[in-house]
C-alpha positions as CSV (number, residue, x, y, z in Angstrom):
1,M,-7.4,15.7,-47.0
2,T,-5.1,15.9,-50.0
3,A,-6.1,17.4,-53.3
4,P,-6.9,14.9,-56.1
5,D,-4.4,14.5,-58.9
6,Y,-5.8,15.7,-62.2
7,S,-2.7,15.3,-64.3
8,A,-3.0,16.0,-68.0
9,V,-2.1,12.3,-68.7
10,H,-5.1,11.0,-66.9
11,T,-7.6,13.7,-67.3
12,A,-10.0,14.7,-70.1
13,V,-12.8,17.2,-70.7
14,L,-15.7,15.9,-72.7
15,L,-18.1,18.4,-74.1
16,I,-20.9,17.1,-76.2
17,D,-21.5,19.8,-78.8
18,P,-24.7,21.5,-77.6
19,Y,-24.8,24.2,-80.3
20,S,-27.2,22.7,-82.8
21,D,-29.9,21.6,-80.3
22,V,-29.5,24.0,-77.4
23,L,-27.3,27.0,-78.0
24,S,-28.3,28.2,-81.5
25,E,-31.5,30.3,-81.8
26,G,-33.1,27.7,-84.1
27,G,-32.2,24.7,-81.9
28,K,-34.8,22.3,-80.7
29,L,-34.3,23.2,-77.0
30,A,-33.1,26.8,-77.4
31,A,-36.4,28.5,-76.4
32,P,-37.2,26.3,-73.4
33,A,-33.6,26.3,-72.1
34,K,-32.8,30.0,-72.7
35,A,-34.1,31.3,-69.4
36,V,-32.1,28.8,-67.4
37,M,-29.0,29.1,-69.5
38,D,-29.0,32.8,-69.1
39,A,-29.7,32.6,-65.4
40,V,-26.7,30.3,-64.7
41,H,-24.5,31.9,-67.3
42,T,-24.0,28.6,-69.3
43,N,-22.0,30.1,-72.1
44,K,-19.6,32.0,-69.8
45,H,-19.0,28.8,-67.7
46,M,-18.4,26.6,-70.8
47,R,-15.8,29.1,-72.1
48,A,-14.2,29.1,-68.6
49,V,-14.0,25.3,-68.5
50,V,-12.4,25.1,-72.0
51,A,-9.9,27.9,-71.1
52,A,-8.9,26.2,-67.9
53,A,-8.5,22.8,-69.6
54,R,-6.3,24.4,-72.3
55,A,-4.2,26.2,-69.6
56,A,-3.7,22.9,-67.8
57,G,-2.7,21.1,-71.0
58,I,-5.6,18.7,-71.1
59,W,-7.2,20.3,-74.2
60,N,-5.9,19.8,-77.7
């Protein structure tokens, strides 16, 4: 099996800004989501996705 081609020309990363509702302490879903986000390291993984996209040239 060959690896798929994720060229920068045909690839995008779409992050819907979760800060106001989920990530900020006063957000509507912050309290109910905190335990899960902490357990799965959401912030760490989001930063890694952005860093990888920038390194690959698919993030402006």
